[in-house]
C-alpha positions in Angstrom: 73.0 88.6 68.4 71.5 85.1 68.3 73.8 82.2 68.6 76.6 84.0 70.4 77.1 83.1 74.0 79.7 85.0 76.1 80.9 84.4 79.5 82.0 87.5 81.3 85.2 88.4 79.4 87.4 90.9 81.2 88.9 93.2 78.5 90.8 95.7 80.7 91.7 95.7 84.4 92.9 98.7 86.5 95.2 97.2 89.1 96.7 100.7 89.8 93.3 101.9 91.2 93.3 99.3 94.0 96.9 100.4 94.9 96.2 104.1 94.9 92.7 104.2 96.4 90.5 102.7 99.1 87.4 101.3 97.3 84.2 102.3 99.1 81.5 101.1 96.7 81.3 99.7 93.2 78.7 100.1 90.4 78.2 98.4 87.0 77.7 100.9 84.2 76.9 100.5 80.6 79.0 102.5 78.1 78.1 104.2 74.8 80.4 103.1 72.0 80.5 103.4 68.3 80.5 100.3 66.0 84.2 100.3 65.4 84.9 100.9 69.1 83.0 97.9 70.3 84.9 95.7 67.7 88.2 97.0 69.1 87.0 96.4 72.7 86.1 92.8 71.8 89.7 92.4 70.5 90.9 93.6 73.9 92.6 96.8 72.7 91.5 98.9 75.7 93.4 100.7 78.5 91.8 102.2 81.6 94.9 102.9 83.6 94.8 106.7 83.6 91.0 107.1 83.4 88.5 108.6 85.7 84.8 109.5 85.7 83.1 112.8 86.3 79.5 113.9 86.6 78.4 116.7 84.3 74.8 117.8 83.8 73.5 114.7 85.7 75.4 112.4 83.2 78.4 110.3 84.1 81.3 110.8 81.7 84.5 108.7 81.5 87.7 110.5 80.6 91.1 109.1 79.7 90.0 105.6 78.5 92.0 104.6 75.5 90.3 102.4 72.9 92.8 101.8 70.0 91.3 102.4 66.5 89.9 99.3 64.8 92.3 97.9 62.2 89.7 97.1 59.6 87.8 100.3 60.3 87.5 103.2 57.9 86.7 106.9 58.3 84.2 106.0 61.0 86.9 105.2 63.5 86.4 107.3 66.6 89.1 109.3 68.4 90.9 106.9 70.9 90.8 109.2 74.0 87.4 110.8 73.5 85.1 111.2 76.5 82.5 108.4 76.7 79.1 108.5 78.4 78.4 105.9 81.1 74.9 104.6 81.6 73.5 104.4 85.1 70.0 104.8 86.7 69.2 108.4 87.7 69.0 107.5 91.4 72.5 105.9 91.2 73.9 109.1 89.5 72.3 111.3 92.2 73.9 109.1 94.9 77.3 109.5 93.2 76.8 113.2 93.1 76.5 113.2 96.8 79.6 111.1 97.2 81.7 113.3 95.0 80.5 116.7 96.1 79.9 116.3 99.9 82.4 113.6 100.8 85.1 114.5 98.2 85.5 111.0 96.8 86.6 110.1 93.3 85.1 107.9 90.6 87.6 105.4 89.2 87.0 102.5 86.7 88.2 99.2 88.0 87.6 97.0 85.0 85.9 96.8 81.6 84.3 93.6 80.4 81.9 92.0 78.0 78.9 90.5 79.9 77.0 87.3 79.1 74.7 89.1 76.7 77.6 90.6 74.7 77.3 94.1 76.1 80.3 96.2 77.1 80.2 97.2 80.8 82.5 99.2 83.1 82.8 98.6 86.8 83.1 102.0 88.5 84.3 102.5 92.1 83.7 105.3 94.5 87.2 105.7 95.9 89.1 107.6 98.5 92.8 108.4 97.8 95.5 106.6 99.8 98.3 108.5 101.5 101.9 107.3 100.9 102.0 105.6 104.4 98.8 103.7 103.6 100.4 102.3 100.4 103.6 101.3 102.4 101.4 99.6 105.0 99.6 97.6 102.3 102.8 96.4 100.8 104.2 95.4 104.2 101.0 93.5 105.0 101.2 91.7 101.6 104.8 90.7 102.2 104.0 89.4 105.6 101.2 87.3 104.3 103.4 85.9 101.6 106.1 85.0 104.1 103.5 83.3 106.3 102.2 81.3 103.4 105.7 80.1 102.4 106.4 79.1 106.1 103.1 77.1 106.2 104.1 75.2 103.0 107.4 74.1 104.5 
């Protein structure tokens, strides 16, 4: 891909994950896509709202990510909700196995982007679920901060 220069272009963002989970740690993972899928990703036709990752046979698999079929594609268009393999180093996967089995944490994608070299990447977070009162506390804190900022401006 000579001649193409990308800045990091965020294609999909999962705001709901930060609302529903405490983020413990994040990892950058590559993702295996077909030719028509990457074209659709570059157009921004991706949704990661309801997606999650699981470790199966020492491989990290992403479920529930929706990549709309490429408009100019043909019979090679892949299924929109198919499971996709994420690419991480073996030691990182082993660390994630420890987090998910021993500590009972969840793997949630935070955002998907195209990096500077034109490759699709997914930011995966090790997350702990929030209780309802934690969510209410966060909303109250955000409101208080907003009121304080408005008072400072006046």
